[in-house]
VMD Tcl script that draws the C-alpha trace (Angstrom):
set ca {
  {-1.34 30.71 -120.94}
  {1.55 27.97 -122.69}
  {4.17 26.58 -121.93}
  {7.45 26.48 -124.07}
  {9.71 24.32 -123.62}
  {12.38 24.19 -126.75}
  {15.31 26.98 -126.30}
  {14.99 28.31 -129.42}
  {11.40 28.94 -129.37}
  {11.76 30.80 -126.08}
  {14.29 32.89 -127.30}
  {12.45 33.72 -130.28}
  {9.32 34.88 -128.03}
  {11.69 36.77 -125.72}
  {12.93 38.67 -129.01}
  {9.11 39.70 -129.76}
  {8.61 40.60 -126.18}
  {11.27 42.78 -126.27}
  {10.42 44.53 -129.46}
  {7.08 44.67 -128.45}
  {7.51 46.76 -125.07}
  {5.70 49.92 -124.71}
  {7.21 53.37 -124.10}
  {4.83 54.33 -121.39}
  {2.27 52.60 -119.23}
  {-0.96 51.37 -119.94}
  {-3.86 53.36 -119.08}
  {-5.08 53.11 -115.53}
  {-8.86 53.72 -114.86}
  {-7.89 54.01 -111.00}
  {-5.44 56.69 -111.37}
  {-7.82 59.03 -113.58}
  {-9.02 61.72 -111.04}
  {-12.71 62.24 -110.77}
  {-14.02 65.59 -109.85}
  {-12.26 68.51 -111.63}
  {-10.19 66.94 -114.16}
  {-11.14 64.19 -116.25}
  {-9.88 61.66 -118.67}
  {-6.10 62.88 -120.32}
  {-5.94 65.53 -117.66}
  {-8.53 67.45 -118.90}
  {-10.91 70.03 -116.95}
  {-14.23 70.14 -116.71}
  {-14.34 73.92 -118.45}
  {-13.35 72.03 -121.68}
  {-16.26 69.71 -121.45}
  {-19.93 70.88 -122.63}
  {-22.05 68.97 -120.62}
  {-25.56 68.20 -122.19}
  {-28.94 66.72 -121.35}
  {-29.63 64.14 -123.76}
  {-32.70 61.60 -123.60}
  {-32.12 58.32 -122.71}
  {-33.65 57.71 -126.65}
  {-31.28 60.07 -127.87}
  {-28.10 58.46 -126.37}
  {-27.15 56.65 -129.23}
  {-27.50 59.39 -132.04}
  {-25.34 61.97 -129.63}
  {-22.88 59.04 -129.27}
  {-22.55 58.50 -132.99}
  {-22.74 62.26 -134.36}
  {-20.75 64.16 -131.26}
  {-18.90 61.27 -129.87}
  {-20.54 62.24 -126.56}
  {-19.54 60.00 -123.52}
  {-21.02 59.55 -120.15}
  {-19.46 60.89 -117.06}
  {-20.79 58.72 -114.22}
  {-19.89 61.79 -111.31}
  {-22.48 64.22 -112.70}
  {-24.76 61.34 -114.46}
  {-24.23 63.47 -117.33}
  {-23.30 63.28 -121.00}
  {-20.49 65.24 -122.26}
  {-18.50 66.20 -125.40}
  {-15.07 67.86 -125.95}
  {-15.59 71.61 -125.93}
  {-12.31 71.53 -127.92}
  {-13.62 69.53 -130.74}
  {-17.31 70.17 -131.18}
  {-18.78 73.52 -131.20}
  {-21.90 74.89 -129.43}
  {-23.54 75.07 -132.45}
  {-23.31 71.24 -133.30}
  {-24.13 70.30 -129.74}
  {-27.04 72.88 -129.35}
  {-29.92 70.61 -129.62}
  {-29.13 69.16 -126.16}
  {-27.32 72.09 -124.57}
  {-29.27 73.64 -121.60}
  {-30.39 76.98 -122.67}
  {-27.68 79.81 -121.89}
  {-28.43 81.98 -119.09}
}
mol new
graphics top color blue
foreach p $ca { graphics top sphere $p radius 0.5 }
foreach p [lrange $ca 0 end-1] q [lrange $ca 1 end] { graphics top cylinder $p $q radius 0.2 }
display resetview
C-alpha cells in the first residue's frame, strides 16, 4: 500500500485507475458451479476424463493441457479441443 499526499499525483493515479477499469467482473472460484457444470460454463459431456498415472501427469498437462477435477478426482481435457485419438493413451477403454 502506498499513500499519496500530492494532489497532482492523486489526480494522475485516479486517471490511470479509470482507464484501467475492467468491463467485466474478475473470476471468482467460489461462483464456479460444482458437479455438472465446470469452469467457463462447460458441462461434463464436453470433457474427456482420463486415467493418468501420477508419473505421467506432467506429460499430460504439457501435451494435452490436462486439468485436475477435484470433485471426480480425475484428469480431464477439453473435448472440443482435444480429440479422442490424441488422448487415447490415457482414456479408459470404450464400452
